[in-house]
C-alpha positions, 0 to 999 in steps of 0.5 A: 524494469518488469516486476512479476507479481505473484500472491498479490493482496487486494486492499479495498478502499471506500474513499478516493485514496489511502496514504502510503504509511496508512496502507502499510499499517492497515496491511500489517506490514508494520505496526506503527507509523514510525516503522512505516516512516523508516521503511519508506525513508530507507527506500524499501517500498515500491509504488509501481516499479519505482522506489517511493520516499513519500510517506504521504503518497496518495494511493488510488485504485489500481496502484500497486505497492511492493515491499519485499515479497509482499505486493498489494493492489489498491481497489475500491469497495462499495461498502460504506461500512468499512473504510478499508478491507483486506482480501 
């Protein structure tokens, strides 16, 4: 299945990975971990082209996450001052 990505937002991380539930909170898709858990358990989140049901899924640079019309790509930042940044 091919997914057309338009308006993709980059999330830059300084570490090796960010957990899926943390990404959803950081990207302001949800405001609480409980909301993130519900979206994930209901199969509303895609990592790549597949539904992801793992709240603690480790996302690394190059991974693409999709929820509804929102798409995010994980990138790497060289700034040690910020744990993650939105662009």
